[in-house]
N, C-alpha and C positions, 0 to 999 in steps of 0.2 A: 499575443494580445495582452496588454497591461491594463489592469483595472485601476481606475482612479482611487486615491485614498479616500476612506470614509471615516467619519468620526463616530465612535460607539461609546456607550457608557456602561460601567460596571454596576450591576444591580446590588441590592442589599444582600443577596445570596451569592455574591461574587460571580454572577453569570454575565456573559457577553454574547450579544447576538451578532453572528457573522452576516454581513450584508449579502442579500440575495444574489447580486451580480457575481460575487466571489464564489458563493456556493455553486452557482451554475457553471462558472468558468472552471472550477476544480472538480466538477461532477461529484460533489459531496452529497450523501444521502442521509436521511434520518437514521440515527443509530451508528453513524461512522465514529470510530474512535480517533481522538487527536492526542498526540503526544505534546505536552506543553513544557517549554523550557525557557529559562531566562538566559540571555546572552548579550553581554555589553549593554545592559539596562534596557533590553528589548524583549518582548514576549514573542516567542516563536511557536507556532502551532503546526504540527506536521501530521497529516493523515496516516494512520497505521491500521494494519489488518492483523487480527489475532489468528493464530494458527494453533490447533491443539497438538499435543505431542505425537499422536499416532500419525496425523497428517504430515507433520514435520519429518518424522522418520521415513515415511514413504518418499517424500521429495528428496531427502538426503541420499537415499538409495539410488534414485534416478541420477542425481548429480555425480555420484561416485562412478556409476556405470558410464555416464556420458564422458567423464574425464578419461576413463580407460579406453573408450572407443576413439576419442580424439588422439590419444597417445599412439594408438595403432593406425591412425590415419583414416578411420572409418567416419563417414558423414551420414547423418540422417536428416531428412527434410523436417523443418519445424512443424509443419502441418501434421505430419505423422506422429511427432512427439506429443503435440497437444491432444490428438485423438486418443492416443494410448493413455495419457494421464487422466483425461476426462472419463474414460471407460473404467479406470481403476477406482475412481471416487464413488461410483455407483454401487 
């Protein structure tokens, strides 16, 4: 689904309001971080998630293990992987 173009204005504090239809379509929430960049004279905003170093290290460990398992031809169901990862977060 493509959202029609909307015209917005930059405020005196360099703020821009993202139209509600776009916020809903992208499922953005209050507090979401956006990476802002200029490319070919256009402003591009990309939603980003921040991850702390401890959490990153944990996921990196899972990725390494997964690659080794794939190299050995082992397969694990995605649902099992998600359950294991969510239990480690707690």
